[in-house]
N, C-alpha and C positions, 0 to 999 in steps of 0.2 A: 555530859551538858558541862561539864566544869571548864575543861575544854574552850570550848566555844564562848562562855562568859568571859572567859579571864582574856579571849583572844579581844572581846569588844570590851573589856577594862572593866566590868564587871568583879573578878574578881580581884582583884589588887587592893589590898588596906590601905594603901595610901590614897588610891583615889577615891576607891567609898569613904574618906574622912571628908576628900576635900568634895565631895559631893553630898554628903551628908552636911559638912559645914554649910553648904549653899543652901540649902533647903531649906534651912533653920533661918538664915538671914532675915532679921527684921527688915522691910523698906526696901531701899535699891540693894542690886547685887554689891557686895565689897571689892573694892582694890585686891590685887592679886598682893599687892605688899601688906593689907590689912588680912588678908586669910593668912598672907604665911603668918604674921606675926600670933598670930590666933592657931595655930597647928605649930608654933616654935620653931622655925625655920626660915632661913633668908627667905627673898622672892626668888632670886637665882636657883638657891636647892629645889624649889618646890617645882617651877617649873622645869628643870631640870628631872628629876623624878618621874613627874606627869610624861616627860619627852622620853625616858624608859621605858613606859608602862605602853607608850605609843597614842596618845593623850596630850592635848592644851588646857591652860584653863582658859581659855575662847571658846574649845571645843565643850565645856563641859557645862561653862554659864546657858552656850548655845542653847545645847540641849535640854538645860532646865526652864530658862525662856519656852523653848517648843513645846515641851512637855504642859509646862502653863498656860502656854495659849489654847494648847487641844482641851484641856480638862473646862 
C-alpha cells in the first residue's frame, strides 16, 4: 500500500505539505509564489520538488478542485 500511495504522490512529505496548504487556503487557490513563500522555499524550488515527486502544482490544484466539485 505504501508503494502505491507513494507512486500516486501521497507518500511524500513535501506533496503532503502542499496539499495541506491548498486544502486550508481561504478563498481562491493561492498562487504558486504565495504558497512557496508560506513553505519557505522559492517558487522554482517548489516546482522542482514537486516535479521530482511526479506531480506539479497545477496537478495538485486541479485534483483539489475536482475533489471539492464532487463533494
